[in-house]
C-alpha positions in Angstrom: 138.4 91.0 62.7 134.7 91.4 62.3 134.2 88.4 64.7 136.5 90.2 67.3 134.6 93.5 66.8 131.1 91.7 67.2 132.4 90.1 70.5 133.6 93.4 71.9 130.1 94.8 71.0 128.4 92.0 72.7 130.6 92.2 75.8 130.0 95.8 76.0 126.2 95.5 75.6 126.1 92.9 78.3 128.4 95.0 80.6 125.9 97.9 80.2 122.9 95.7 80.9 124.5 94.4 83.9 125.3 97.9 85.2 121.7 99.2 84.4 120.0 96.2 86.0 120.9 96.6 89.7 120.5 100.5 89.6 117.0 100.1 88.2 115.7 97.9 91.1 116.8 100.2 93.9 115.2 103.1 92.0 111.9 101.2 91.7 112.0 100.3 95.4 112.8 104.0 96.3 110.0 105.2 94.1 107.5 102.8 95.8 108.6 103.8 99.3 108.3 107.5 98.4 104.7 107.0 97.0 103.7 104.9 100.0 105.2 107.6 102.3 103.3 110.4 100.5 100.1 108.3 100.6 100.3 107.9 104.4 101.4 111.4 104.9 98.2 112.8 103.3 96.0 110.3 105.0 97.5 111.4 108.5 97.1 115.0 107.5 93.5 114.5 106.5 92.6 112.8 109.8 94.5 115.3 111.9 92.7 118.2 110.1 89.3 116.5 110.5 89.8 115.7 114.1 91.1 119.3 115.0 88.2 120.7 113.2 85.6 118.6 114.9 87.1 119.4 118.3 87.2 123.2 117.8 83.6 123.1 116.2 82.1 121.1 119.0 83.9 123.4 121.6 82.9 126.8 120.2 79.9 126.4 117.9 78.0 123.3 118.2 76.5 121.4 121.2 78.8 118.4 122.2 75.9 116.7 123.8 74.4 115.8 120.6 77.7 115.7 118.3 80.3 114.8 120.9 83.8 115.5 120.3 87.1 113.6 119.9 88.3 114.0 123.4 85.0 112.8 124.8 85.2 109.7 122.5 88.8 109.1 123.5 87.8 109.2 127.2 85.0 106.8 126.6 87.2 104.3 124.8 89.8 104.6 127.5 87.1 104.0 130.2 85.8 100.8 128.4 89.4 99.2 127.9 90.6 100.1 131.6 87.5 99.9 133.6 85.1 97.9 131.5 81.5 98.6 130.2 78.1 98.6 132.1 77.7 95.0 130.7 81.2 93.7 131.6 84.6 93.7 130.0 84.9 95.4 126.6 87.0 92.4 125.4 83.9 90.0 126.1 81.6 92.3 124.0 84.3 92.3 121.1 84.7 88.5 121.4 80.9 87.9 121.2 80.5 90.2 118.1 83.6 88.6 116.5 82.5 85.1 117.0 79.0 86.0 115.6 80.6 87.8 112.6 83.1 85.0 111.8 80.5 82.2 111.9 78.2 84.3 109.7 81.0 85.1 107.4 82.1 81.4 107.1 78.8 80.0 106.6 77.5 82.8 104.2 80.7 82.8 102.1 80.7 78.9 101.8 77.0 78.9 100.7 77.5 81.9 98.5 80.5 80.4 96.6 79.0 76.9 96.1 75.5 78.1 95.0 77.0 80.9 92.8 79.4 78.6 91.0 76.8 75.7 90.7 74.0 78.2 89.3 76.7 80.0 87.2 77.5 76.8 85.2 73.9 75.5 85.2 71.9 77.8 83.1 68.7 76.0 83.4 68.8 75.9 87.3 69.8 79.6 87.3 66.9 80.5 85.3 64.6 78.7 87.6 66.1 80.2 90.8 66.6 83.8 89.5 63.2 85.3 90.6 63.4 83.7 94.1 67.1 84.8 94.7 66.1 88.4 93.5 63.0 88.4 95.8 65.0 87.1 98.7 67.7 89.7 98.2 65.0 92.5 98.1 63.8 91.8 101.7 65.2 94.6 104.1 67.8 93.1 106.2 66.4 94.8 109.5 63.2 92.9 108.9 65.0 89.6 108.7 67.0 90.5 111.9 63.6 90.9 113.7 62.3 87.6 112.3 65.5 85.8 113.4 65.1 87.1 116.9 61.7 85.5 116.9 62.8 82.3 115.5 66.1 81.8 117.2 65.8 83.9 120.3 68.2 86.5 121.8 71.1 84.3 121.8 74.1 84.0 119.2 72.1 82.1 116.6 69.9 85.0 115.4 73.0 87.2 115.0 74.8 84.5 112.9 71.8 84.1 110.8 71.7 87.9 110.0 75.3 88.1 109.4 75.1 85.0 107.1 72.3 86.4 104.9 74.2 89.6 104.4 77.5 87.9 103.4 75.6 85.3 101.3 74.3 87.7 98.7 77.5 89.7 98.6 79.5 86.6 97.7 76.9 84.9 95.7 76.4 87.4 92.9 80.3 87.7 92.4 80.8 83.9 92.4 78.0 83.5 89.9 79.4 86.2 87.6 82.9 84.7 88.0 81.7 81.3 87.0 79.8 82.9 83.9 83.0 84.6 82.8 85.2 81.5 82.4 87.0 81.4 79.1 84.9 79.1 76.9 87.9 77.9 74.8 89.5 76.6 78.0 86.4 74.6 78.9 86.0 73.2 75.4 89.7 72.2 75.1 89.3 70.5 78.4 86.2 68.6 77.3 87.9 67.5 74.1 90.8 66.1 76.1 88.3 64.0 78.1 88.0 66.0 81.3 84.7 65.4 83.4 82.4 68.1 84.5 83.7 67.8 88.1 87.3 68.1 86.7 86.5 71.1 84.7 84.8 72.7 87.7 87.7 72.0 89.9 90.7 72.8 87.6 89.2 75.6 85.4 86.0 77.2 86.8 86.9 77.6 90.5 90.5 79.0 89.8 89.1 81.4 87.2 86.4 82.6 89.5 88.8 83.0 92.5 89.5 86.8 91.7 85.8 87.4 91.6 85.2 85.7 94.9 88.1 87.5 96.7 86.7 90.8 95.5 83.5 90.1 97.3 85.2 88.8 100.4 86.9 92.1 100.9 83.5 93.7 101.6 81.7 90.6 102.9 83.3 90.6 106.4 82.2 94.2 106.8 78.7 93.0 106.1 79.1 90.1 108.6 79.9 92.7 111.3 77.2 94.8 110.2 74.7 91.8 110.5 76.1 91.0 113.8 75.7 94.6 115.3 72.3 95.0 113.6 71.2 91.7 115.3 72.6 92.8 118.7 70.9 96.1 118.3 67.7 94.5 117.7 68.0 92.2 120.9 70.9 90.8 122.8 72.5 90.6 126.2 76.2 91.0 125.0 78.1 92.4 122.1 79.2 95.7 120.6 75.6 96.3 119.2 74.3 96.2 122.7 76.8 98.9 123.7 75.7 101.1 121.0 72.1 100.5 121.6 72.6 101.4 125.3 74.4 104.5 124.3 71.7 105.6 122.0 69.1 105.1 124.9 71.0 107.2 127.2 71.8 110.0 124.7 75.5 109.0 125.1 76.7 110.1 121.6 80.4 109.5 122.6 79.4 105.8 123.4 77.8 105.5 119.9 81.0 106.9 118.2 83.4 104.7 120.4 81.4 101.6 119.4 81.5 102.5 115.7 85.3 103.1 116.0 85.9 99.6 117.6 83.8 98.0 114.9 85.6 99.9 112.1 89.1 98.8 113.6 87.8 95.1 113.6 86.6 95.4 110.0 90.0 97.0 108.9 92.1 94.2 110.6 89.9 91.7 108.8 90.3 93.4 105.5 94.1 93.2 106.0 94.0 89.6 106.8 91.8 88.9 103.6 94.2 90.9 101.6 97.3 88.9 102.8 95.5 85.5 102.2 94.6 86.8 98.6 98.2 87.8 97.8 99.4 84.3 99.0 96.6 82.2 97.2 96.9 84.2 93.9 100.6 84.3 93.4 100.1 82.5 90.1 98.1 85.3 88.7 100.1 87.8 86.7 99.9 91.4 87.8 97.2 93.5 86.2 97.8 96.6 84.2 96.5 98.9 87.1 98.9 97.2 89.5 101.8 97.6 87.1 100.9 101.3 86.6 100.8 101.9 90.3 104.5 100.6 90.8 
């Protein structure tokens, strides 16, 4: 009798769990959708209020010659993408700046990751190199851009070098810290099991530092774009920085804003691509407490 009673209770509990499980998942999905919709609604509302306020202010209270206004910026963007710029097709300018930024990003990120992890695991070398790295990081980037123009000329090499320097330091310090924060117990256990230094580096240090590295990559491509634009602003014959520099020289505030918008859109697209790659490469990582709280 008691066994029958227990089986009935177990079956009832299983049935209740089965009924609750499918209802919980749709509720969670609906909650996420509502939250995402609310976030985007607030974002759009903020942008609309800002643009309308700017338009009204530039029309009735401030001089649009200096501050421009959204309609003038939109006209400049439409003109660039439909008729081209004074220096050729807008797509050519975007392609040149993107190529410089991507090359600088790739070289700077690779150098920053390799040197950061190596110095993060070699304390003696890190102590030797520390003052030189700090001194190099303290040099103003605009000064380096001017030097690169003298060294490499007005071509693409000087812009790639400027972008590479900005990306390198952003990635290096995160990779260095990530290599330092590796769980010591994991390393000791691997050494006890006979793992070599290279094996420890490949199977423990690099995966553990991946989160730190990706955290720096999110902002690093923005730095690469800044480096490319600053290099073009200093001296170039093509690129978005040239358009912005030309707009400044002709007191075309709408052209400056238009160039800024194009650069911003490129940075946001790159950020989305890096976030997508991070989600795919870090699927093995359990969700953090902050991520779980947001859902």
